[in-house]
N, CA, C and O atoms as CSV, one atom per row, in Angstrom:
chain,resi,resn,atom,element,x,y,z
A,1,MET,N,N,86.301,35.282,-57.655
A,1,MET,CA,C,87.317,36.671,-57.667
A,1,MET,C,C,86.174,37.498,-56.584
A,1,MET,O,O,86.596,38.027,-55.555
A,2,ASN,N,N,84.969,37.526,-56.886
A,2,ASN,CA,C,83.939,38.231,-56.060
A,2,ASN,C,C,83.203,37.405,-55.336
A,2,ASN,O,O,81.978,37.523,-55.307
A,3,HIS,N,N,83.818,36.512,-54.693
A,3,HIS,CA,C,82.622,35.393,-54.063
A,3,HIS,C,C,82.232,35.872,-52.756
A,3,HIS,O,O,81.472,35.213,-52.046
A,4,PHE,N,N,82.741,37.049,-52.381
A,4,PHE,CA,C,82.292,37.267,-51.239
A,4,PHE,C,C,80.451,37.884,-51.454
A,4,PHE,O,O,79.533,37.884,-50.634
A,5,LEU,N,N,80.488,38.354,-52.902
A,5,LEU,CA,C,79.152,38.512,-52.775
A,5,LEU,C,C,78.260,37.595,-52.840
A,5,LEU,O,O,77.177,37.943,-53.311
A,6,ARG,N,N,78.441,36.002,-52.349
A,6,ARG,CA,C,77.648,34.963,-52.128
A,6,ARG,C,C,77.655,34.648,-50.982
A,6,ARG,O,O,77.030,33.602,-50.806
A,7,HIS,N,N,78.211,35.202,-49.816
A,7,HIS,CA,C,78.348,34.859,-48.491
A,7,HIS,C,C,76.838,35.906,-47.914
A,7,HIS,O,O,76.557,37.092,-48.085
A,8,PRO,N,N,76.162,34.813,-47.217
A,8,PRO,CA,C,74.218,35.903,-46.723
A,8,PRO,C,C,74.495,37.189,-45.938
A,8,PRO,O,O,73.710,38.138,-45.929
A,9,PHE,N,N,75.838,37.156,-45.179
A,9,PHE,CA,C,75.826,38.776,-44.591
A,9,PHE,C,C,75.615,39.722,-45.740
A,9,PHE,O,O,74.939,40.749,-45.676
A,10,PHE,N,N,76.499,39.112,-47.198
A,10,PHE,CA,C,77.105,40.439,-47.737
A,10,PHE,C,C,75.435,40.538,-48.492
A,10,PHE,O,O,74.952,41.648,-48.716
A,11,ARG,N,N,74.640,39.209,-48.844
A,11,ARG,CA,C,73.543,39.392,-49.597
A,11,ARG,C,C,72.833,40.209,-48.586
A,11,ARG,O,O,72.288,41.149,-49.163
A,12,GLN,N,N,72.635,40.228,-47.390
A,12,GLN,CA,C,71.846,40.430,-46.761
A,12,GLN,C,C,71.768,41.938,-46.844
A,12,GLN,O,O,70.878,42.575,-47.408
A,13,LEU,N,N,73.208,42.603,-45.973
A,13,LEU,CA,C,73.735,43.582,-47.051
A,13,LEU,C,C,72.916,44.862,-48.166
A,13,LEU,O,O,72.287,45.920,-48.164
A,14,LEU,N,N,73.464,43.872,-48.969
A,14,LEU,CA,C,73.044,44.712,-50.532
A,14,LEU,C,C,71.700,44.214,-50.191
A,14,LEU,O,O,71.273,45.335,-49.914
A,15,SER,N,N,70.499,43.314,-49.948
A,15,SER,CA,C,68.898,44.021,-49.957
A,15,SER,C,C,68.833,44.801,-49.454
A,15,SER,O,O,67.764,45.244,-49.876
A,16,LEU,N,N,69.384,45.910,-48.296
A,16,LEU,CA,C,68.670,46.441,-47.809
A,16,LEU,C,C,68.704,47.973,-48.997
A,16,LEU,O,O,68.025,48.998,-48.938
A,17,GLU,N,N,69.385,47.714,-49.632
A,17,GLU,CA,C,69.443,48.893,-51.491
A,17,GLU,C,C,70.007,50.186,-50.761
A,17,GLU,O,O,69.508,51.282,-51.017
A,18,LEU,N,N,71.180,50.040,-49.736
A,18,LEU,CA,C,71.705,51.506,-49.381
A,18,LEU,C,C,72.178,52.196,-50.943
A,18,LEU,O,O,72.476,51.521,-51.929
A,19,LEU,N,N,72.157,53.656,-50.877
A,19,LEU,CA,C,72.602,54.260,-51.552
A,19,LEU,C,C,73.983,53.958,-51.712
A,19,LEU,O,O,74.668,54.194,-50.716
A,20,ASP,N,N,74.751,53.356,-53.012
A,20,ASP,CA,C,76.329,53.124,-52.759
A,20,ASP,C,C,77.282,54.113,-52.184
A,20,ASP,O,O,78.146,53.829,-51.354
A,21,SER,N,N,77.099,55.097,-52.602
A,21,SER,CA,C,77.714,56.527,-52.257
A,21,SER,C,C,77.902,56.832,-50.361
A,21,SER,O,O,78.732,57.316,-49.592
A,22,ASP,N,N,76.591,56.210,-50.314
A,22,ASP,CA,C,76.573,56.778,-48.379
A,22,ASP,C,C,77.096,55.566,-47.604
A,22,ASP,O,O,76.715,55.692,-46.441
A,23,TYR,N,N,77.741,54.551,-47.746
A,23,TYR,CA,C,78.800,53.785,-47.024
A,23,TYR,C,C,79.522,53.216,-47.724
A,23,TYR,O,O,79.676,53.226,-48.946
A,24,VAL,N,N,80.294,52.358,-46.407
A,24,VAL,CA,C,81.370,51.646,-46.558
A,24,VAL,C,C,81.941,50.643,-45.821
A,24,VAL,O,O,82.248,50.924,-44.663
A,25,VAL,N,N,82.197,49.304,-46.311
A,25,VAL,CA,C,82.723,47.917,-45.678
A,25,VAL,C,C,84.062,48.881,-45.106
A,25,VAL,O,O,84.913,49.578,-45.658
A,26,SER,N,N,83.752,48.522,-43.750
A,26,SER,CA,C,84.367,48.295,-42.551
A,26,SER,C,C,84.862,46.379,-41.142
A,26,SER,O,O,84.251,45.310,-41.133
A,27,GLY,N,N,85.887,46.722,-40.419
A,27,GLY,CA,C,85.818,46.045,-39.499
A,27,GLY,C,C,86.861,44.605,-40.618
A,27,GLY,O,O,87.888,45.003,-41.169
A,28,SER,N,N,86.465,43.164,-40.798
A,28,SER,CA,C,86.983,42.150,-41.428
A,28,SER,C,C,86.307,42.659,-42.523
A,28,SER,O,O,86.862,43.404,-43.331
A,29,GLY,N,N,85.324,42.365,-42.598
A,29,GLY,CA,C,84.917,42.755,-44.443
A,29,GLY,C,C,86.038,43.080,-45.234
A,29,GLY,O,O,86.084,42.297,-46.183
A,30,PRO,N,N,86.964,43.897,-45.256
A,30,PRO,CA,C,87.513,44.126,-46.664
A,30,PRO,C,C,88.585,43.239,-46.859
A,30,PRO,O,O,89.134,43.235,-47.961
A,31,LEU,N,N,88.961,42.511,-45.998
A,31,LEU,CA,C,90.001,41.735,-45.653
A,31,LEU,C,C,89.265,40.198,-46.880
A,31,LEU,O,O,89.766,39.817,-47.938
A,32,TYR,N,N,88.141,39.723,-46.268
A,32,TYR,CA,C,87.191,38.669,-46.803
A,32,TYR,C,C,87.128,39.528,-47.740
A,32,TYR,O,O,87.996,40.345,-47.432
A,33,ALA,N,N,86.639,39.871,-48.713
A,33,ALA,CA,C,86.062,40.436,-49.739
A,33,ALA,C,C,87.726,40.137,-50.862
A,33,ALA,O,O,87.699,39.703,-52.013
A,34,ARG,N,N,88.948,40.510,-50.108
A,34,ARG,CA,C,89.730,40.499,-50.990
A,34,ARG,C,C,90.488,39.047,-51.087
A,34,ARG,O,O,91.391,38.786,-51.882
A,35,GLY,N,N,89.800,37.952,-49.883
A,35,GLY,CA,C,90.005,36.764,-49.987
A,35,GLY,C,C,91.533,35.821,-48.612
A,35,GLY,O,O,92.171,34.791,-48.395
A,36,LEU,N,N,91.198,37.630,-48.013
A,36,LEU,CA,C,92.524,37.157,-47.133
A,36,LEU,C,C,92.420,36.175,-46.092
A,36,LEU,O,O,93.367,35.605,-45.549
A,37,ILE,N,N,91.010,35.995,-45.818
A,37,ILE,CA,C,90.608,35.452,-44.484
A,37,ILE,C,C,89.239,35.004,-44.884
A,37,ILE,O,O,88.328,35.683,-45.358
A,38,ASP,N,N,89.281,33.421,-44.531
A,38,ASP,CA,C,87.925,32.513,-45.044
A,38,ASP,C,C,86.536,33.146,-44.519
A,38,ASP,O,O,85.670,33.529,-45.305
A,39,GLU,N,N,86.442,33.199,-43.520
A,39,GLU,CA,C,85.255,34.083,-42.872
A,39,GLU,C,C,85.226,34.917,-42.274
A,39,GLU,O,O,86.250,35.402,-41.792
A,40,ILE,N,N,83.782,35.500,-42.041
A,40,ILE,CA,C,83.401,36.874,-41.105
A,40,ILE,C,C,82.241,36.262,-40.197
A,40,ILE,O,O,81.435,35.352,-40.393
A,41,GLY,N,N,82.471,37.102,-39.152
A,41,GLY,CA,C,81.309,37.426,-38.511
A,41,GLY,C,C,80.429,38.165,-37.956
A,41,GLY,O,O,79.833,38.220,-36.880
A,42,ASP,N,N,80.479,38.776,-39.015
A,42,ASP,CA,C,79.435,40.045,-39.473
A,42,ASP,C,C,80.174,41.087,-40.552
A,42,ASP,O,O,81.318,41.241,-40.978
A,43,VAL,N,N,79.102,41.603,-40.716
A,43,VAL,CA,C,79.555,42.953,-41.832
A,43,VAL,C,C,79.063,43.876,-41.032
A,43,VAL,O,O,78.098,43.872,-40.269
A,44,ASP,N,N,80.428,45.244,-41.507
A,44,ASP,CA,C,80.264,46.458,-40.085
A,44,ASP,C,C,80.171,47.368,-40.940
A,44,ASP,O,O,80.976,47.342,-41.870
A,45,VAL,N,N,79.382,48.208,-40.892
A,45,VAL,CA,C,79.071,49.351,-41.903
A,45,VAL,C,C,78.895,50.411,-41.611
A,45,VAL,O,O,77.929,50.478,-40.851
A,46,VAL,N,N,79.473,51.646,-41.878
A,46,VAL,CA,C,79.463,52.749,-41.733
A,46,VAL,C,C,78.665,53.629,-42.714
A,46,VAL,O,O,78.998,53.761,-43.892
A,47,ALA,N,N,77.605,54.215,-42.164
A,47,ALA,CA,C,77.338,54.800,-43.473
A,47,ALA,C,C,76.782,56.206,-42.683
A,47,ALA,O,O,76.662,56.435,-41.480
A,48,ARG,N,N,76.436,57.217,-44.118
A,48,ARG,CA,C,76.039,58.944,-43.400
A,48,ARG,C,C,74.800,58.621,-44.557
A,48,ARG,O,O,74.631,57.737,-45.397
A,49,ASP,N,N,73.836,60.155,-44.010
A,49,ASP,CA,C,73.023,60.679,-44.885
A,49,ASP,C,C,72.077,60.009,-45.271
A,49,ASP,O,O,71.210,60.264,-44.435
A,50,THR,N,N,71.507,59.070,-46.238
A,50,THR,CA,C,70.570,58.431,-46.811
A,50,THR,C,C,70.678,57.424,-46.544
A,50,THR,O,O,69.580,56.908,-46.339
A,51,ALA,N,N,71.834,56.498,-46.361
A,51,ALA,CA,C,71.994,55.127,-45.820
A,51,ALA,C,C,71.883,54.932,-44.461
A,51,ALA,O,O,71.589,53.844,-43.967
A,52,TRP,N,N,72.189,56.329,-43.587
A,52,TRP,CA,C,72.155,56.232,-42.020
A,52,TRP,C,C,71.178,56.106,-41.984
A,52,TRP,O,O,70.925,54.973,-41.574
A,53,THR,N,N,69.966,56.901,-42.287
A,53,THR,CA,C,68.163,57.250,-42.053
A,53,THR,C,C,67.460,55.968,-42.511
A,53,THR,O,O,66.370,55.719,-41.996
A,54,ARG,N,N,68.032,55.020,-43.542
A,54,ARG,CA,C,67.378,54.017,-44.099
A,54,ARG,C,C,67.858,53.033,-42.746
A,54,ARG,O,O,67.106,52.698,-41.831
A,55,ALA,N,N,68.915,52.769,-42.845
A,55,ALA,CA,C,69.305,51.595,-41.487
A,55,ALA,C,C,68.559,52.571,-40.509
A,55,ALA,O,O,67.426,52.101,-40.606
A,56,CYS,N,N,68.459,53.504,-39.727
A,56,CYS,CA,C,67.370,54.217,-38.690
A,56,CYS,C,C,65.691,53.656,-38.683
A,56,CYS,O,O,65.079,53.460,-37.634
A,57,GLU,N,N,65.058,53.433,-40.156
A,57,GLU,CA,C,64.279,52.773,-40.207
A,57,GLU,C,C,63.790,51.360,-39.819
A,57,GLU,O,O,62.645,50.929,-39.684
A,58,LEU,N,N,65.134,50.699,-39.662
A,58,LEU,CA,C,64.950,48.996,-40.097
A,58,LEU,C,C,65.375,48.730,-38.552
A,58,LEU,O,O,65.355,47.635,-37.990
A,59,GLY,N,N,65.837,50.209,-37.886
A,59,GLY,CA,C,66.445,49.165,-36.543
A,59,GLY,C,C,66.876,50.304,-35.631
A,59,GLY,O,O,67.143,51.243,-36.380
A,60,THR,N,N,67.056,50.635,-34.457
A,60,THR,CA,C,67.334,51.165,-33.097
A,60,THR,C,C,68.319,51.328,-33.391
A,60,THR,O,O,68.711,50.302,-33.947
A,61,PRO,N,N,69.488,52.476,-33.356
A,61,PRO,CA,C,70.395,53.020,-32.683
A,61,PRO,C,C,70.614,52.721,-31.298
A,61,PRO,O,O,69.688,52.875,-30.502
A,62,ARG,N,N,71.885,52.257,-30.874
A,62,ARG,CA,C,72.008,51.894,-30.095
A,62,ARG,C,C,73.486,51.978,-29.403
A,62,ARG,O,O,74.139,51.004,-29.778
A,63,PRO,N,N,74.303,52.893,-28.435
A,63,PRO,CA,C,75.951,53.102,-28.436
A,63,PRO,C,C,76.664,52.106,-28.690
A,63,PRO,O,O,76.403,51.028,-28.156
A,64,ALA,N,N,77.809,52.256,-29.631
A,64,ALA,CA,C,78.598,51.051,-30.093
A,64,ALA,C,C,79.701,50.694,-29.229
A,64,ALA,O,O,80.175,51.812,-29.024
A,65,PRO,N,N,80.423,49.887,-28.588
A,65,PRO,CA,C,81.004,49.416,-27.936
A,65,PRO,C,C,82.039,49.816,-27.660
A,65,PRO,O,O,82.348,49.925,-26.474
A,66,TYR,N,N,83.525,50.408,-29.391
A,66,TYR,CA,C,84.441,50.874,-29.001
A,66,TYR,C,C,84.579,52.218,-29.128
A,66,TYR,O,O,85.592,52.754,-28.677
A,67,ALA,N,N,83.828,52.784,-29.605
A,67,ALA,CA,C,83.688,54.502,-30.038
A,67,ALA,C,C,82.203,55.057,-29.532
A,67,ALA,O,O,81.138,54.452,-29.413
A,68,ASN,N,N,82.523,56.342,-29.301
A,68,ASN,CA,C,81.678,57.506,-29.515
A,68,ASN,C,C,80.507,57.344,-30.895
A,68,ASN,O,O,80.204,58.402,-31.447
A,69,VAL,N,N,80.007,56.318,-31.315
A,69,VAL,CA,C,79.057,56.601,-32.518
A,69,VAL,C,C,78.090,55.299,-32.345
A,69,VAL,O,O,78.341,54.251,-31.750
A,70,GLN,N,N,76.741,55.734,-33.145
A,70,GLN,CA,C,75.770,54.589,-32.727
A,70,GLN,C,C,75.560,53.020,-33.385
A,70,GLN,O,O,75.770,53.224,-34.581
A,71,ARG,N,N,75.458,52.533,-33.334
A,71,ARG,CA,C,75.106,51.137,-34.160
A,71,ARG,C,C,73.344,50.796,-34.332
A,71,ARG,O,O,72.513,50.980,-33.443
A,72,ILE,N,N,73.160,50.436,-35.263
A,72,ILE,CA,C,72.276,49.462,-35.516
A,72,ILE,C,C,72.427,48.551,-36.310
A,72,ILE,O,O,72.910,48.655,-37.437
A,73,GLU,N,N,71.643,46.650,-35.296
A,73,GLU,CA,C,72.356,45.559,-35.641
A,73,GLU,C,C,70.867,45.385,-36.447
A,73,GLU,O,O,69.671,45.477,-36.171
A,74,LEU,N,N,71.616,45.114,-37.477
A,74,LEU,CA,C,70.096,43.746,-38.590
A,74,LEU,C,C,70.580,42.651,-39.080
A,74,LEU,O,O,71.656,42.120,-39.354
A,75,PHE,N,N,69.350,42.452,-39.112
A,75,PHE,CA,C,69.478,40.473,-39.755
A,75,PHE,C,C,70.236,39.731,-38.246
A,75,PHE,O,O,71.283,39.111,-38.429
A,76,ASN,N,N,69.743,39.811,-36.977
A,76,ASN,CA,C,70.247,38.929,-35.729
A,76,ASN,C,C,71.432,39.845,-35.606
A,76,ASN,O,O,71.700,39.830,-34.405
A,77,GLY,N,N,72.085,40.453,-36.081
A,77,GLY,CA,C,73.622,41.141,-35.648
A,77,GLY,C,C,74.632,40.881,-36.867
A,77,GLY,O,O,75.721,41.441,-36.737
A,78,ALA,N,N,74.466,40.208,-37.898
A,78,ALA,CA,C,74.812,40.203,-39.088
A,78,ALA,C,C,75.639,41.425,-39.664
A,78,ALA,O,O,76.854,41.493,-39.852
A,79,VAL,N,N,74.517,42.503,-39.925
A,79,VAL,CA,C,75.132,42.964,-40.401
A,79,VAL,C,C,74.796,44.204,-39.466
A,79,VAL,O,O,73.620,44.243,-39.106
A,80,GLU,N,N,75.719,45.343,-38.956
A,80,GLU,CA,C,75.882,46.153,-38.185
A,80,GLU,C,C,75.843,47.386,-39.207
A,80,GLU,O,O,76.406,47.304,-40.299
A,81,VAL,N,N,75.117,48.587,-38.779
A,81,VAL,CA,C,75.317,49.851,-39.717
A,81,VAL,C,C,75.941,50.917,-38.660
A,81,VAL,O,O,75.071,50.901,-37.790
A,82,LEU,N,N,76.795,51.707,-38.281
A,82,LEU,CA,C,77.288,52.357,-37.659
A,82,LEU,C,C,77.183,53.941,-38.315
A,82,LEU,O,O,76.931,54.079,-39.512
A,83,ASP,N,N,77.349,54.842,-37.628
A,83,ASP,CA,C,77.437,56.421,-38.117
A,83,ASP,C,C,78.839,56.975,-37.659
A,83,ASP,O,O,79.039,58.160,-37.928
A,84,GLY,N,N,79.856,56.276,-36.995
A,84,GLY,CA,C,81.249,56.223,-37.717
A,84,GLY,C,C,81.620,55.530,-37.038
A,84,GLY,O,O,80.914,54.984,-36.190
A,85,TRP,N,N,83.485,55.222,-37.265
A,85,TRP,CA,C,84.521,54.631,-37.034
A,85,TRP,C,C,85.303,55.199,-36.769
A,85,TRP,O,O,85.943,55.718,-37.684
A,86,PHE,N,N,85.756,55.461,-35.231
A,86,PHE,CA,C,86.654,55.706,-34.161
A,86,PHE,C,C,86.481,57.491,-34.989
A,86,PHE,O,O,87.127,58.144,-35.808
A,87,PRO,N,N,85.758,57.600,-34.520
A,87,PRO,CA,C,85.552,59.399,-35.430
A,87,PRO,C,C,87.094,60.327,-34.384
A,87,PRO,O,O,87.391,61.448,-34.797
A,88,GLU,N,N,87.711,59.900,-33.445
A,88,GLU,CA,C,88.607,60.662,-33.160
A,88,GLU,C,C,89.987,60.343,-34.374
A,88,GLU,O,O,91.046,60.948,-34.542
A,89,ILE,N,N,89.530,59.401,-34.915
A,89,ILE,CA,C,90.452,59.295,-35.698
A,89,ILE,C,C,90.172,59.588,-37.618
A,89,ILE,O,O,90.852,60.122,-38.494
A,90,TRP,N,N,88.848,58.925,-37.594
A,90,TRP,CA,C,88.924,58.953,-39.073
A,90,TRP,C,C,87.852,59.585,-38.862
A,90,TRP,O,O,87.164,59.431,-37.853
A,91,LYS,N,N,87.496,60.672,-40.166
A,91,LYS,CA,C,85.651,61.431,-40.429
A,91,LYS,C,C,84.951,60.241,-41.403
A,91,LYS,O,O,85.740,59.613,-42.109
A,92,THR,N,N,84.017,60.014,-41.456
A,92,THR,CA,C,82.953,58.622,-41.976
A,92,THR,C,C,82.961,59.661,-43.467
A,92,THR,O,O,82.832,58.800,-44.337
A,93,ASP,N,N,83.034,60.873,-44.126
A,93,ASP,CA,C,83.120,61.378,-45.138
A,93,ASP,C,C,84.737,60.447,-45.848
A,93,ASP,O,O,84.618,59.532,-46.662
A,94,ASP,N,N,85.488,60.711,-45.564
A,94,ASP,CA,C,87.004,60.176,-45.765
A,94,ASP,C,C,87.060,58.778,-45.820
A,94,ASP,O,O,87.876,58.189,-46.530
A,95,LEU,N,N,86.281,58.244,-45.146
A,95,LEU,CA,C,85.906,56.808,-45.146
A,95,LEU,C,C,85.492,56.253,-46.605
A,95,LEU,O,O,86.239,55.650,-47.375
A,96,ILE,N,N,84.332,56.539,-46.784
A,96,ILE,CA,C,83.760,56.290,-47.768
A,96,ILE,C,C,84.188,57.242,-48.798
A,96,ILE,O,O,84.826,56.489,-49.533
A,97,ASP,N,N,84.253,58.369,-49.315
A,97,ASP,CA,C,85.139,58.941,-49.980
A,97,ASP,C,C,86.095,58.510,-50.761
A,97,ASP,O,O,85.988,58.422,-51.984
A,98,ASP,N,N,87.220,58.177,-50.021
A,98,ASP,CA,C,88.498,57.380,-50.092
A,98,ASP,C,C,88.756,56.030,-50.063
A,98,ASP,O,O,89.873,55.512,-50.049
A,99,ALA,N,N,87.258,55.252,-50.051
A,99,ALA,CA,C,87.182,53.761,-50.184
A,99,ALA,C,C,87.754,53.252,-51.684
A,99,ALA,O,O,87.923,53.710,-52.814
A,100,ASP,N,N,87.940,51.990,-50.934
A,100,ASP,CA,C,88.472,50.793,-52.543
A,100,ASP,C,C,87.258,50.516,-52.608
A,100,ASP,O,O,86.694,50.548,-51.514
A,101,ILE,N,N,86.311,50.120,-53.916
A,101,ILE,CA,C,85.444,49.778,-54.859
A,101,ILE,C,C,85.862,48.305,-55.620
A,101,ILE,O,O,86.484,48.075,-56.657
A,102,ILE,N,N,85.100,47.260,-54.419
A,102,ILE,CA,C,85.511,45.963,-55.380
A,102,ILE,C,C,84.100,45.298,-55.319
A,102,ILE,O,O,83.531,44.968,-54.279
A,103,ALA,N,N,83.493,45.111,-56.925
A,103,ALA,CA,C,82.530,44.613,-57.419
A,103,ALA,C,C,81.201,45.731,-56.789
A,103,ALA,O,O,80.126,45.423,-56.275
A,104,GLY,N,N,81.545,46.530,-56.957
A,104,GLY,CA,C,80.367,47.959,-57.275
A,104,GLY,C,C,80.272,48.030,-55.175
A,104,GLY,O,O,79.493,48.945,-54.907
A,105,VAL,N,N,80.702,47.502,-54.117
A,105,VAL,CA,C,80.715,47.697,-52.623
A,105,VAL,C,C,82.344,48.848,-52.217
A,105,VAL,O,O,83.546,48.884,-52.478
A,106,ARG,N,N,81.430,49.521,-51.536
A,106,ARG,CA,C,82.906,50.210,-51.048
A,106,ARG,C,C,83.528,49.559,-50.119
A,106,ARG,O,O,82.724,48.759,-49.641
A,107,PHE,N,N,84.636,49.472,-49.559
A,107,PHE,CA,C,85.606,48.786,-48.491
A,107,PHE,C,C,86.340,50.027,-47.788
A,107,PHE,O,O,86.606,50.909,-48.605
A,108,VAL,N,N,86.725,50.305,-46.495
A,108,VAL,CA,C,87.816,51.020,-46.458
A,108,VAL,C,C,89.013,50.793,-46.761
A,108,VAL,O,O,89.315,49.637,-47.058
A,109,GLN,N,N,89.692,51.493,-46.768
A,109,GLN,CA,C,91.574,50.933,-47.307
A,109,GLN,C,C,92.116,50.175,-46.440
A,109,GLN,O,O,91.778,50.382,-45.274
A,110,LEU,N,N,93.263,48.906,-46.748
A,110,LEU,CA,C,93.742,48.540,-46.000
A,110,LEU,C,C,94.058,48.737,-44.508
A,110,LEU,O,O,93.982,48.076,-43.472
A,111,GLU,N,N,94.506,50.139,-44.951
A,111,GLU,CA,C,95.040,50.875,-43.964
A,111,GLU,C,C,94.689,50.905,-42.685
A,111,GLU,O,O,95.420,50.850,-41.696
A,112,VAL,N,N,93.277,51.013,-42.766
A,112,VAL,CA,C,92.249,51.707,-41.952
A,112,VAL,C,C,91.819,50.001,-41.554
A,112,VAL,O,O,91.356,49.951,-40.414
A,113,VAL,N,N,91.846,49.342,-41.885
A,113,VAL,CA,C,92.062,47.982,-41.105
A,113,VAL,C,C,92.921,47.635,-40.075
A,113,VAL,O,O,92.769,47.463,-38.866
A,114,ARG,N,N,94.120,47.554,-41.047
A,114,ARG,CA,C,95.100,47.502,-40.337
A,114,ARG,C,C,95.056,48.331,-38.972
A,114,ARG,O,O,95.438,47.718,-37.976
A,115,ARG,N,N,94.727,49.361,-38.845
A,115,ARG,CA,C,95.244,50.580,-37.428
A,115,ARG,C,C,94.055,50.075,-36.629
A,115,ARG,O,O,94.031,50.137,-35.399
A,116,THR,N,N,92.943,49.507,-37.457
A,116,THR,CA,C,91.545,49.150,-35.993
A,116,THR,C,C,92.342,47.895,-35.448
A,116,THR,O,O,92.881,47.834,-34.343
A,117,LYS,N,N,92.321,46.822,-36.492
A,117,LYS,CA,C,93.147,45.669,-35.678
A,117,LYS,C,C,93.601,45.976,-34.675
A,117,LYS,O,O,93.202,45.410,-33.657
A,118,GLN,N,N,94.765,47.153,-34.590
A,118,GLN,CA,C,96.247,46.845,-33.723
A,118,GLN,C,C,95.492,47.677,-32.743
A,118,GLN,O,O,95.582,47.339,-31.563
A,119,MET,N,N,95.062,48.287,-32.922
A,119,MET,CA,C,94.571,49.076,-31.860
A,119,MET,C,C,93.351,48.221,-30.799
A,119,MET,O,O,93.455,48.153,-29.575
A,120,LEU,N,N,92.335,47.682,-31.536
A,120,LEU,CA,C,91.158,46.371,-30.601
A,120,LEU,C,C,92.225,45.595,-30.294
A,120,LEU,O,O,92.226,45.495,-29.067
A,121,GLY,N,N,93.484,44.762,-30.934
A,121,GLY,CA,C,93.993,43.794,-30.289
A,121,GLY,C,C,93.486,42.480,-29.894
A,121,GLY,O,O,94.045,41.677,-29.147
A,122,ARG,N,N,92.474,42.370,-30.426
A,122,ARG,CA,C,91.716,40.888,-29.701
A,122,ARG,C,C,92.456,39.766,-30.485
A,122,ARG,O,O,93.556,39.756,-31.038
A,123,PRO,N,N,91.519,38.858,-30.351
A,123,PRO,CA,C,93.040,36.937,-30.794
A,123,PRO,C,C,92.407,37.155,-32.455
A,123,PRO,O,O,93.290,37.191,-33.312
A,124,HIS,N,N,91.035,37.294,-32.929
A,124,HIS,CA,C,91.275,37.155,-34.148
A,124,HIS,C,C,91.667,38.849,-34.815
A,124,HIS,O,O,92.173,39.072,-35.915
A,125,ASP,N,N,91.391,39.541,-34.117
A,125,ASP,CA,C,92.159,40.884,-34.616
A,125,ASP,C,C,93.874,40.701,-35.315
A,125,ASP,O,O,94.401,41.109,-36.350
A,126,LEU,N,N,94.487,39.647,-33.815
A,126,LEU,CA,C,96.240,39.959,-34.209
A,126,LEU,C,C,96.235,38.723,-35.128
A,126,LEU,O,O,97.329,38.737,-35.692
A,127,ASP,N,N,95.181,37.155,-35.745
A,127,ASP,CA,C,96.174,36.855,-36.318
A,127,ASP,C,C,95.381,37.458,-37.873
A,127,ASP,O,O,96.091,37.295,-38.865
A,128,HIS,N,N,94.310,37.970,-38.067
A,128,HIS,CA,C,94.071,38.940,-39.434
A,128,HIS,C,C,95.285,40.063,-39.622
A,128,HIS,O,O,95.283,40.698,-40.677
A,129,LEU,N,N,96.337,40.335,-38.624
A,129,LEU,CA,C,97.617,41.234,-38.784
A,129,LEU,C,C,98.176,40.515,-39.426
A,129,LEU,O,O,98.562,40.772,-40.567
A,130,ARG,N,N,98.427,38.915,-38.529
A,130,ARG,CA,C,99.418,38.005,-39.438
A,130,ARG,C,C,99.513,37.533,-40.563
A,130,ARG,O,O,100.549,37.434,-41.220
A,131,THR,N,N,97.892,37.041,-41.025
A,131,THR,CA,C,97.558,37.141,-42.115
A,131,THR,C,C,97.823,38.088,-43.145
A,131,THR,O,O,98.293,37.606,-44.176
A,132,MET,N,N,97.639,39.301,-43.117
A,132,MET,CA,C,97.916,41.003,-43.918
A,132,MET,C,C,99.439,40.858,-43.994
A,132,MET,O,O,99.973,40.972,-45.097
A,133,ASP,N,N,100.254,40.589,-42.793
A,133,ASP,CA,C,101.913,40.678,-42.919
A,133,ASP,C,C,102.506,39.466,-44.029
A,133,ASP,O,O,103.598,39.427,-44.595
A,134,GLY,N,N,101.296,38.462,-44.107
A,134,GLY,CA,C,102.003,37.818,-45.101
A,134,GLY,C,C,103.268,36.651,-44.483
A,134,GLY,O,O,103.977,37.103,-43.583
A,135,PRO,N,N,103.515,35.366,-44.891
A,135,PRO,CA,C,104.279,34.632,-43.817
A,135,PRO,C,C,105.450,35.180,-43.889
A,135,PRO,O,O,106.129,35.737,-44.751
A,136,VAL,N,N,105.577,34.776,-42.295
A,136,VAL,CA,C,107.190,35.082,-42.052
A,136,VAL,C,C,108.584,34.677,-42.640
A,136,VAL,O,O,108.867,33.549,-42.237
A,137,PRO,N,N,109.304,35.068,-43.242
A,137,PRO,CA,C,110.731,34.385,-43.987
A,137,PRO,C,C,111.678,33.676,-42.966
A,137,PRO,O,O,112.276,34.076,-41.968
A,138,SER,N,N,111.565,32.210,-43.734
A,138,SER,CA,C,112.915,31.862,-43.208
A,138,SER,C,C,114.019,31.981,-43.113
A,138,SER,O,O,114.464,32.477,-44.148
A,139,ASP,N,N,114.755,31.792,-42.407
A,139,ASP,CA,C,116.704,32.142,-42.481
A,139,ASP,C,C,117.173,30.656,-43.111
A,139,ASP,O,O,118.363,30.425,-43.329
């Protein structure tokens, strides 16, 4: 069931020993953890307080490409730690506090994933949206 814990990106994330209550996995990670997709390109993590401080000790914050937030790329970009996730829509505290917990790891709710992928609209986002919606019934 929790095959995602064996993925190298998640092993790298867990090796950081971030305080569980101070971060949440976003992006495609929640889909991968639930077995809805077979692969991920990285693990996006939204962090606050001690988790963000720890990430800053390990890397240099730089502007993220899609929102007015900072990100730190670790493990050659396999793990990206951000200090927010589209803050014009979501508060970091709400994303973390309202997270779904799978095998002890916090993941943003699927509605956050859906809305993010709708906004970005990249080819893989559209594929993921189709997967989230399930097969279209035929007449």
